[in-house]
N, C-alpha and C positions, 0 to 999 in steps of 0.2 A: 658740801656737807648740809644735811637737812637742818632748818631752823628749828629751834626749840618752840613748843606751843606756848609755853609760859617763860619768860626769862627768868634765870636762876637769880637768887638775891646773894650776890657777893658782897663783901665788905666795903668794896670800892665800886663806883659807877664805872670806872675807866682806869684799870690798872695801867700804871706807866713807870718806865725806867730811865733814868737819866744816865747815858754812857759818856764818859769825859772824851773829848776830841783829841787831846793831845797824844794819849799812848796809842790810839788807833791810828793817827797820822804817822807817828813813829815807825809802827809796825808796816804800815803800807809803803813807806818811802825809804826809811833809812836801814831797817833791818837787814833786807837782802845784801846790800853793800857791805854792811857791817860784818855779816857773816861771810862774804867774799874776802874781805881784808882779814879777817881773822884766820881763814883757812890758808891764804897766801903766807901770812905771818908763821903759822903753824908748820907750813911746808918748809919754809926756809931756815926755821930754827930747829925743828925736830925731825926733819927727813932730809938731812944733808947728804946721807949715804946713797939715797934714791937720787937725788938731785946730781951727784956726781956721776952717776951711771946713766943719766937721761940722754937720749939722742933725738935727732929730729926724725918725725914719724916717716917721712918718704926718704930720708937719707941716714941710715942706721949707721953709717961709718963716721958721721960727725956728732961730737958732743955739744950740747948747749945746757947751760945750767939754769936757764929760765924758762920752765914749762908753760904752755898756754893755760888760762884758767879753765878752759874746757876739760882738759885733763885732770887738773887738781880736784876739780868738784865732781868729775864723772868716774873716775876709776880708783881713786886713792881714797883709803880709809885712815882716820875717821872724818876726813874732810867732807865726803858726800854725806855722812850721816848728819854733820853739823849743818850743811845746806838744807837738807830735807826737813830737820827739825825747824830750821827758820821759815821754810815755806808754810809748814803747817799754822805759823802764826800770820805769815804774810798775806796768803791768799784770802782767808776770811776778812782780814782787815782791809785789805785792797778791794773787795767786793763791796763792803760797807761804804767805803769812802767813795767809790765809783757811784753807788747809788744815791748817795746824799748830795755828792758834788755837783752833779749836773743839772738838778732842779734849781740852783742858784741863778742859773742863766734863763733869760727868757727865751721861748722856743724859737728856733731858727732851723732851717735844714741842716745848718753845721753842727747844730746840737745832736741831731739823730746821728749823723756821720760820726761824730766823737764818741757816741755811745758804743756804736759798732766797732770803731778801730781800737777804742780802749779795750773792749771784750776779747778782740783778736790778739791784741798786744798782751793780755794777761795769759791767755791760752798758749801763745807763743813762748812767752818767758817760761812757763810750766814746762812746756815741751823741751826747751833747751836743757833744763835741769834733769828731767826725768829720761829723755831720749838722748843719752850722752853718746861720746864718740864711739865707745866700745859697741853700741848697738848698730851703728852704720854712720860713717862720716857724712855721706850725702844727706842722710835724714837729718842728722844734727846741724848740718849746714843750712839746710832748708828751714828748719825751725828757727835757726839764728836770724835767718834773713827776714822771716815773718815778723819776729820780734821787734827787730830793728826798724824795719819799714812801717810797721804799725806804730811804734813809738814816735817816729819822726812824723807820721800822719796826725797821730793824736795831738801832739805839741803845736803843730801848725793850725789845726783847727782850734785849739785852746786860745792861743794868741788871737786868732781870727775872731773868736767870740769876745775876747777883751776889747778889741777894736770897735765891734759893732755896738758894744755896750758903752763905748766911750770911757771905760774905766781908767784909762791911763790919763784922761784930761781932767777927770774928777779927783783922782787921788794920787799924789805925788809918789807914796809907797808903791802903788801899783804900776806907776809909770816906770820906776826903777826896775821892779822885778820883771816887767815885761821886756825891758831892754836886756836884761840878764838871760832870759829863757830865750830870746832870738839868738844871742851869742852862742848859747849852749846847743842849740839846734843847728847852727851853722857849723860849729866845731863836731857835732855828731856826723853830719854830711860829709865834711872833709875827712874825717876819720874813717867812715865807711868806704869812701873812694881809695883812701889809702890802703885799707884791708883787702879791698878787691884786687889790688894790684900787688901787694907785698906777698901775701900768701902763694899764690901761683907762681911767682917769680922766685921765691925763696926755695920752694919744693922742687922746681924744675931745674934750677942753677945750682941748688944745694948751698945757699948763701947763708951762713950763721949770722952775719950782721942784718940781713933784711928779714930774717926769720925772727930775730930779736925785736926789730922794729914791729913786725905784726904782732908779737906777743904783748908788747906794751900798749898798741892800740886796742887790743881786745880788752885789757885792763881799763882803758880809758872809756870804753862803751859802757861798761858796769857803772863806772863813776859818774859819767854824763847822765845816765838814766836816773841814778839815785838823786842827783844834784838838782835836776829838772823838777822831779816830783816833790822833793823836799821844798823848794821855792813855792810851787805851785799849792802845796798843801799848807804851807805856812801862811799864804794868803788866806786860806779858808779858816785856819785855827786862829789866826789873828781877829777874825770877825766872829766866830762862833766858839762857844765854850763847851757845849753840850750836844750830843744827840738825844732825842727824846723818842722812846719807842712806847707807842701807846695802843692798847687794845679797843677796838672799835665794835660795838655791839651790832647784831644783824638788823636789829629794828632801827638804827641809826642810818639815815641818809648822808650823804656828803655835806649837804647844807647844814644839817643838825651838828654834825662833827666839827665843821669849821666854826660855828658859833660857839661851841663849848670850848674849843681850844683858844679862840680869840678872847673869851671871857677870863682864860687863865694866862693871858699875855704871851701866847706862844704863836709862832710862825709855822703853819701846818701845810703838810702835803698829804692829807686824807689820813692814812693809817700810820704813818711814820712821821714825826716831827722834829724839828731842830729848834732848840731854844738858844737866845742870845744870852 
């Protein structure tokens, strides 16, 4: 965009807007799982007839009253509509939190890797919802694998950055949440290993019991993901109260911007700032 020959005279030198952290954090971490939980509740309360007719995908002669989450949110209405509505709020909030969360850490190669893995995780999560099982089981399974592996990678990199910064040694609260996040990651890995065994065994042997175990592990995956990010973003929300989005003029360089923001008592990252 071309710079103006003479800056326009606005009423404010640098228009800015404060965005509260708490609702954005809730939208980025808790909302998807809350939507999943509501869809499961709705299914078991208002779709009993359909549940009574549900059969295992590869064993149509066997009935099971607990369908996988992938089918509930993929082909059943209004559950699919509810999930899509939740995504409209979740995805923008997730990108805002992702963009603002990483600058908190000092630059390390792990920081760049976490940015990439977090972006892949977001795309994988969105693909799991949009590319549901009706479009193709193999495609859906691949998207699910991308989402889970990216989530595990992002989580490991995040706790590694906590270690590099010595946050656990400096703050008792962060030391406790760091231990909880490690436990969640270990549980996620164990659950993933279980899913990789139970689904092929259940479909090949037509075992209702093993298939039910697989369904519960799928529910657990959604819970672990939401719980991990709820804890991670709680750490952020406990420290910061607002995001500050500030407009920066073309004739201001980075140094001028930082001086102005410091004079206002704001921690800055050039065009977008966070206030404590």
